[in-house]
GUDO-649114 format. One record per residue: z, x, y of N, C-alpha, C, CB in turn; residue number from 1. Coordinates in steps of 0.2 Angstrom, whole numbers. Glycine has a CB too. Layout:
    nw    nu    nv   caw   cau   cav    cw    cu    cv   cbw   cbu   cbv num
     Z     X     Y     Z     X     Y     Z     X     Y     Z     X     Y NUM
...
***
This chain:
    nw    nu    nv   caw   cau   cav    cw    cu    cv   cbw   cbu   cbv num
    98     0    27    94     6    28    87     5    31    94    10    22   1
    86     9    37    79     8    39    75    13    35    78     9    47   2
    69    11    32    65    16    29    58    18    33    62    13    22   3
    56    12    36    50    13    41    52    11    48    45     9    38   4
    50    15    54    52    14    61    46    15    65    58    20    63   5
    43    11    68    39    12    74    41    10    80    33     8    73   6
    40    15    86    42    14    92    35    14    96    47    19    95   7
    34     8    99    29     9   104    22    12   102    32    12   110   8
    19    11    96    15    15    93     8    11    95    16    16    86   9
     3    15    97    -3    14    99    -8    17    97    -3    14   104  10
   -13    14    94   -20    17    91   -26    16    94   -21    16    84  11
   -31    20    97   -36    19   101   -42    23    96   -35    21   108  12
   -48    20    97   -54    23    93   -60    24    99   -57    16    87  13
   -64    29    97   -69    30   102   -76    27    98   -69    39   106  14
   -79    22   101   -85    19    98   -89    18   104   -83    12    94  15
   -96    21   102  -102    21   107  -100    24   114  -105    15   108  16
   -95    28   114   -94    31   120   -89    27   123  -100    32   124  17
   -86    22   122   -81    19   124   -75    18   120   -83    13   126  18
   -69    17   122   -62    17   119   -61    11   117   -57    20   124  19
   -59     9   110   -56     4   108   -50     4   106   -59     2   104  20
   -44    -1   107   -37    -1   106   -36    -5   100   -34    -2   112  21
   -35    -2    94   -34    -6    89   -26   -10    88   -37    -2    83  22
   -22    -4    91   -15    -6    91   -12    -5    98   -12    -3    85  23
    -7    -8   100    -5    -8   106     3    -9   109    -9   -12   109  24
     5    -3   108    13    -3   109    16    -8   105    14    -5   116  25
    16    -7    97    18    -9    92    26    -7    89    13    -9    88  26
    31   -11    90    37    -8    87    39   -13    82    43    -7    92  27
    42    -9    77    45   -13    71    48    -9    66    40   -16    67  28
    53   -12    62    58    -9    57    57   -13    51    66    -9    60  29
    56    -9    46    57   -12    38    62    -8    35    49   -12    34  30
    66   -11    32    71    -9    28    71    -7    20    75   -13    29  31
    73    -3    18    73    -2    11    73    -8     7    79     3     9  32
    69    -8     3    69   -14    -3    65   -20     0    76   -17    -5  33
    62   -20     6    60   -26     9    54   -27     6    59   -27    15  34
    52   -34     5    45   -36     3    41   -38    10    46   -42    -3  35
    36   -36    13    33   -36    18    27   -38    18    34   -32    20  36
    24   -43    22    18   -46    22    15   -44    30    19   -54    21  37
     8   -40    30     6   -40    36    -1   -45    36     4   -32    38  38
     0   -49    41    -5   -55    41   -10   -55    49     0   -63    39  39
   -15   -58    49   -18   -59    55   -26   -59    53   -17   -54    59  40
   -29   -61    58   -36   -61    56   -39   -55    56   -40   -64    61  41
   -46   -54    53   -50   -49    53   -50   -45    60   -56   -51    50  42
   -49   -39    60   -49   -34    67   -42   -35    70   -55   -37    73  43
   -38   -38    68   -31   -38    72   -27   -33    72   -27   -42    72  44
   -29   -28    67   -25   -21    66   -21   -21    61   -20   -19    72  45
   -22   -24    57   -18   -24    49   -19   -18    46   -20   -29    43  46
   -25   -17    45   -27   -11    40   -25    -3    45   -37   -11    39  47
   -27    -5    52   -24     1    55   -18     3    55   -26     0    62  48
   -13    -1    55    -6    -1    54    -4     1    48    -3    -8    54  49
    -6    -1    43    -6     2    36    -6    10    35   -12    -1    32  50
   -14    11    39   -15    18    39   -11    23    43   -21    19    42  51
    -8    20    47    -3    24    52     3    24    48    -2    20    59  52
     6    20    45    12    20    41    12    25    36    13    14    38  53
     6    25    32     6    31    26     2    37    30     0    28    19  54
     1    37    35     0    44    37    -7    46    36     4    50    33  55
   -12    41    34   -19    42    33   -24    42    40   -22    36    28  56
   -20    40    45   -23    40    52   -17    43    57   -26    34    54  57
   -18    45    63   -13    47    67   -13    42    73   -14    55    69  58
    -7    40    76    -6    37    81    -9    40    88     2    35    81  59
   -12    36    92   -14    39   100    -7    40   103   -18    33   105  60
    -2    35   103     5    37   107    10    33   102     5    33   116  61
    16    34   104    22    32   101    25    36    95    19    25    98  62
    29    34    90    33    36    86    33    34    80    38    37    88  63
    33    36    74    34    34    67    39    38    63    26    34    64  64
    42    35    60    47    38    55    46    34    49    54    37    58  65
    46    38    44    45    35    37    50    39    32    37    37    34  66
    54    35    29    60    39    25    63    45    27    56    42    19  67
    64    44    35    67    49    38    63    55    40    72    51    34  68
    57    54    41    53    60    41    47    57    47    50    63    33  69
    48    62    52    42    61    57    35    64    54    43    64    64  70
    32    59    50    25    61    46    20    64    49    21    55    42  71
    19    61    56    13    65    60    15    72    64    11    60    65  72
    21    75    61    21    82    62    19    86    57    28    84    64  73
    16    84    52    14    88    45     7    89    47    15    84    38  74
     5    95    44    -2    96    44    -5    92    37    -4   104    43  75
   -12    92    37   -14    88    33   -12    89    25   -22    87    34  76
   -12    94    23   -11    97    16    -4    95    15   -11   106    16  77
     1    97    20     8    94    18     9    87    18    12    96    23  78
     5    83    24     6    78    23     3    74    18     4    76    28  79
    -2    77    14    -5    73     8     0    73     2   -11    77     6  80
     3    81     2     9    81    -4    14    76    -3    13    88    -4  81
    17    76     4    22    72     6    21    64     4    25    73    13  82
    15    62     5    13    55     4    13    54    -4     5    53     8  83
    10    60    -8    10    59   -14    17    57   -19     7    64   -17  84
    22    61   -15    29    59   -17    32    53   -15    34    64   -15  85
    30    52    -9    35    45    -6    31    38    -6    36    47     3  86
    24    38    -6    21    33    -4    16    31   -11    17    34     2  87
    15    25   -13    11    23   -18     6    20   -14    13    19   -24  88
    -1    20   -14    -5    16   -11   -10    13   -15    -8    20    -6  89
   -11     6   -14   -15     1   -19   -21     0   -13   -11    -6   -22  90
   -27     2   -15   -32     1   -11   -37    -5   -13   -35     8   -10  91
   -39    -7    -6   -42   -15    -9   -49   -14   -14   -45   -19    -1  92
   -51    -9   -15   -57    -9   -19   -55    -3   -25   -64    -8   -15  93
   -48    -2   -26   -46     2   -31   -46     9   -31   -48     0   -35  94
   -52    11   -30   -53    18   -29   -50    23   -35   -50    21   -22  95
   -52    20   -40   -50    24   -47   -57    29   -47   -50    18   -55  96
   -55    35   -51   -59    41   -51   -64    39   -58   -53    48   -53  97
   -70    36   -56   -75    34   -62   -76    39   -68   -82    31   -59  98
   -75    45   -68   -76    50   -72   -70    51   -77   -78    55   -69  99
   -64    47   -75   -58    49   -79   -56    42   -81   -52    53   -76 100
   -53    43   -87   -51    37   -91   -45    34   -86   -48    40   -99 101
   -42    28   -89   -38    25   -85   -30    29   -86   -37    17   -87 102
   -29    32   -90   -22    37   -91   -23    43   -89   -20    38   -98 103
   -30    45   -88   -31    52   -84   -31    51   -77   -37    56   -87 104
   -32    45   -74   -31    43   -67   -24    44   -65   -33    35   -67 105
   -19    41   -70   -12    41   -68    -9    47   -69    -9    36   -71 106
   -11    51   -74   -10    58   -75   -11    63   -69   -13    59   -80 107
   -18    62   -67   -19    67   -61   -15    64   -55   -27    67   -59 108
   -13    60   -53    -8    57   -48    -1    62   -49    -7    49   -49 109
     1    62   -55     8    66   -55     5    74   -55    13    64   -61 110
     0    75   -57     0    83   -57    -1    84   -49    -7    87   -62 111
    -5    81   -45    -4    83   -39     1    84   -35    -7    80   -37 112
     6    81   -37    13    82   -33    18    86   -37    16    74   -32 113
    18    86   -44    23    89   -49    30    87   -48    22    96   -48 114
    30    79   -47    37    77   -46    40    75   -54    38    70   -40 115
    35    72   -57    37    71   -64    35    77   -69    33    65   -67 116
    42    79   -73    40    85   -77    34    84   -82    46    87   -81 117
    30    89   -83    25    89   -87    26    85   -95    23    96   -88 118
    33    87   -97    32    84  -105    34    77  -104    39    88  -110 119
    36    75   -97    35    67   -98    32    63   -94    40    65   -96 120
    26    66   -93    20    63   -89    17    57   -94    15    68   -87 121
    16    60  -100    11    55  -104    14    49  -106     8    58  -111 122
    21    50  -108    26    44  -110    27    38  -104    33    47  -111 123
    27    42   -97    28    39   -91    21    35   -89    31    44   -86 124
    17    39   -91     9    34   -89     8    29   -94     2    38   -89 125
    10    29  -100    10    23  -105    14    18  -103    12    25  -113 126
    21    20  -101    26    14   -99    23    11   -94    34    18   -97 127
    20    14   -88    17    11   -84    12     6   -85    15    15   -80 128
     7     8   -88     2     4   -91     5    -2   -96    -2     9   -95 129
    11    -1   -99    15    -6  -102    17   -11   -97    21    -3  -106 130
    19    -8   -92    23   -13   -86    17   -18   -83    27    -7   -79 131
    12   -15   -81     6   -19   -78     2   -22   -85     2   -15   -73 132
     4   -23   -91     0   -25   -95    -7   -23   -98     0   -29   -94 133
    -9   -17   -97   -15   -15  -100   -15    -8  -104   -20   -14   -94 134
    -9    -7  -107   -10    -1  -111   -14     0  -116    -5     1  -114 135
   -19    -4  -118   -24    -5  -123   -30    -2  -120   -25   -13  -125 136
   -30    -3  -113   -35     0  -109   -36     7  -107   -35    -3  -105 137
   -29    10  -110   -27    17  -107   -33    23  -108   -21    20  -111 138
   -37    23  -112   -42    28  -114   -49    24  -112   -41    29  -123 139
   -50    21  -108   -56    17  -106   -57    19   -99   -55    10  -107 140
   -64    20   -98   -66    21   -91   -65    15   -86   -72    24   -91 141
   -64    16   -79   -63    11   -75   -68     6   -76   -63    13   -69 142
   -76     7   -77   -80     3   -76   -81    -1   -83   -86     7   -75 143
   -77     0   -87   -75    -4   -94   -70    -9   -93   -74     0   -99 144
   -67   -10   -87   -62   -15   -85   -63   -20   -80   -55   -12   -82 145
   -62   -26   -81   -62   -31   -77   -59   -29   -70   -60   -36   -81 146
   -60   -33   -65   -57   -32   -58   -51   -32   -58   -59   -37   -53 147
   -47   -37   -62   -39   -39   -62   -36   -32   -67   -37   -47   -66 148
   -40   -30   -72   -37   -24   -76   -38   -17   -71   -41   -22   -83 149
   -43   -17   -67   -42   -11   -63   -38   -11   -57   -48    -8   -60 150
   -37   -17   -55   -30   -18   -50   -24   -16   -54   -29   -27   -47 151
   -23   -18   -59   -17   -17   -63   -16    -9   -63   -17   -20   -69 152
   -22    -5   -66   -22     2   -66   -20     5   -59   -29     4   -68 153
   -23     2   -54   -22     5   -47   -15     5   -45   -26     2   -41 154
   -11    -1   -48    -4    -2   -47     0     4   -51    -1   -10   -49 155
    -2     4   -57     1     9   -61    -1    17   -59    -1     9   -69 156
    -7    17   -57    -6    24   -52    -4    25   -47   -10    27   -51 157
    -3    21   -43     2    21   -36     9    22   -39     3    14   -32 158
    11    20   -44    19    21   -46    20    27   -50    23    16   -50 159
    14    30   -50    15    36   -55    22    42   -53     7    41   -54 160
    22    42   -46    28    47   -45    34    44   -41    25    52   -40 161
    36    38   -43    42    35   -43    42    34   -35    48    39   -46 162
    37    31   -30    37    31   -24    43    25   -22    30    30   -21 163
    45    27   -16    51    23   -13    48    17    -9    56    26    -8 164
    40    18    -7    37    13    -4    29    13    -7    37    14     5 165
    28     5    -8    22     5   -11    19    -1    -5    23     1   -19 166
    12     1    -4     8    -3     1     2    -4    -2     7     1     8 167
     0   -10    -1    -7   -13    -4   -11   -17     2    -4   -18   -10 168
   -17   -15     2   -22   -18     6   -26   -23     2   -26   -12     9 169
   -25   -30     4   -28   -36     0   -27   -35    -7   -35   -36     1 170
   -23   -34   -10   -22   -32   -17   -24   -38   -22   -16   -30   -19 171
   -26   -44   -19   -27   -50   -24   -33   -54   -20   -19   -55   -26 172
   -35   -51   -16   -41   -53   -13   -46   -55   -16   -42   -50   -10 173
   -48   -49   -22   -55   -50   -26   -54   -53   -33   -58   -42   -26 174
   -48   -57   -34   -44   -58   -42   -45   -66   -41   -35   -55   -43 175
   -45   -67   -47   -45   -74   -49   -38   -76   -48   -48   -76   -56 176
   -37   -83   -48   -29   -86   -45   -24   -84   -51   -28   -97   -44 177
   -26   -85   -58   -21   -83   -63   -20   -74   -62   -24   -85   -71 178
   -25   -70   -62   -24   -64   -61   -19   -62   -55   -31   -62   -61 179
   -21   -65   -49   -17   -64   -43   -10   -66   -44   -21   -69   -37 180
    -8   -70   -48    -2   -73   -48     2   -67   -53    -2   -82   -53 181
    -1   -65   -57     2   -59   -62     5   -54   -58    -3   -56   -66 182
    -1   -52   -53     0   -45   -49     6   -47   -43    -8   -42   -45 183
     6   -53   -41    11   -54   -37    17   -53   -39    11   -61   -34 184
    18   -56   -46    24   -55   -49    27   -48   -53    23   -60   -54 185
    21   -44   -52    24   -37   -52    27   -34   -46    19   -33   -54 186
    23   -35   -41    27   -32   -34    34   -37   -33    21   -33   -26 187
    34   -43   -34    41   -45   -35    46   -42   -39    42   -52   -37 188
    44   -41   -44    49   -36   -49    50   -29   -46    45   -35   -57 189
    46   -26   -43    46   -20   -40    51   -20   -33    40   -17   -40 190
    51   -26   -30    55   -26   -25    63   -28   -28    53   -31   -18 191
    63   -31   -33    70   -32   -35    73   -26   -38    70   -38   -40 192
    68   -20   -40    71   -15   -42    72    -9   -37    67   -13   -47 193
    71   -11   -31    73    -8   -25    67    -4   -21    79    -4   -26 194
    62    -6   -22    55    -2   -21    54    -7   -13    48    -2   -28 195
    51    -3    -8    49    -6    -2    41    -8    -4    51    -2     4 196
    39   -14    -3    32   -16    -5    29   -19     2    33   -24   -11 197
    24   -17     3    20   -19    10    13   -21     8    19   -14    16 198
    11   -27    11     5   -29     8     2   -32    13     5   -35     2 199
    -5   -31    15    -9   -34    19   -13   -39    16   -13   -30    22 200
   -12   -46    19   -16   -51    15   -18   -56    20   -11   -55    10 201
   -25   -59    17   -27   -65    20   -25   -71    18   -34   -65    20 202
   -21   -72    13   -20   -78     8   -16   -81    11   -17   -76     2 203
   -14   -87    10    -9   -93    12    -2   -90     9   -10  -102     7 204
     3   -88    13    10   -86    10    15   -91    11    11   -79    13 205
    13   -96    13    19  -101    13    22  -103     6    16  -108    17 206
    28  -102     6    32  -103    -1    33   -97    -3    28  -106    -7 207
    31   -90    -1    32   -85    -5    38   -82    -4    27   -79    -5 208
    40   -75    -6    47   -73    -6    47   -67     0    49   -71   -12 209
    43   -68     4    43   -61     8    49   -61    12    36   -59    13 210
    52   -55    13    58   -54    17    57   -54    25    62   -47    15 211
    51   -52    26    48   -51    33    40   -52    33    50   -45    36 212
    39   -55    39    31   -57    39    29   -55    47    29   -67    37 213
    25   -49    46    22   -47    52    16   -49    54    23   -40    54 214
    14   -53    59     8   -56    61     6   -52    67     9   -62    63 215
    -1   -50    66    -4   -46    71   -10   -50    75    -7   -40    68 216
   -11   -50    80   -17   -51    85   -19   -48    90   -17   -57    88 217
   -25   -46    90   -27   -41    95   -23   -35    96   -27   -43   101 218
   -22   -33    90   -16   -26    90    -9   -26    92   -19   -21    95 219
    -8   -33    93    -1   -33    94     3   -38    91     1   -33   103 220
    10   -36    89    14   -42    86    15   -48    88    20   -40    84 221
    14   -54    85    15   -61    88    19   -65    84     9   -65    88 222
    23   -70    87    27   -74    82    24   -76    77    30   -81    86 223
    29   -76    70    25   -78    65    23   -86    63    28   -75    59 224
    16   -85    62    13   -92    61     9   -92    55     9   -95    66 225
    12   -94    48     8   -92    42     2   -97    40    14   -91    37 226
     0  -102    45    -6  -105    43   -11  -102    40    -8  -108    47 227
   -15  -104    36   -21  -102    33   -26   -99    39   -24  -107    28 228
   -27  -104    43   -32  -104    49   -30   -98    54   -31  -110    53 229
   -24   -97    54   -21   -91    59   -23   -84    55   -13   -91    60 230
   -24   -84    48   -24   -78    46   -32   -76    44   -19   -78    40 231
   -37   -80    43   -43   -78    43   -48   -79    48   -46   -82    39 232
***
């Protein structure tokens, strides 16, 4: 079953009075439950593609379908509600709300879309924090956590509403190797449970378990070559 479909998608930006094309006629298909890597040098279009798939940005041309939905026909408020129910997003620098505790960050994500019944939210938040290994940090503020712990908290928050799709922008780029390995193990477990996981990465992906590797160069999909030099 296809869960994400892009047909001839392009995205241009205006910079200094000139048009810059970030993506050009990109077509791809991702099926439900796939583990997908987006790779390419900086500026190749990876984050732009991720933003289009999640509806954070809108394409200049082409058509995008996510979970049988033409997401770019939504208004902004409807799109935000749809995204909250269907897609979990893990940002590169976590973006946890600093004035809320870790468990409050997760509960707020549930409150926003009302997918999880109120009487189940506290237990679900604790179970998610247990899943990512930081239940003991539940009542601390983000600033009291290490980078790896904040990343785990961000993953728990992204999973709050049982999304079909999880996307992550450089989820292990700022972590030590041991923590990165444990984060990758969480993603592998999620894929095994049926979640579609898409990550943007600069890391060496040789020997990994990705079902699909999408390599971008100058805004276009290229034949895959996973050498480190091609990704940095």
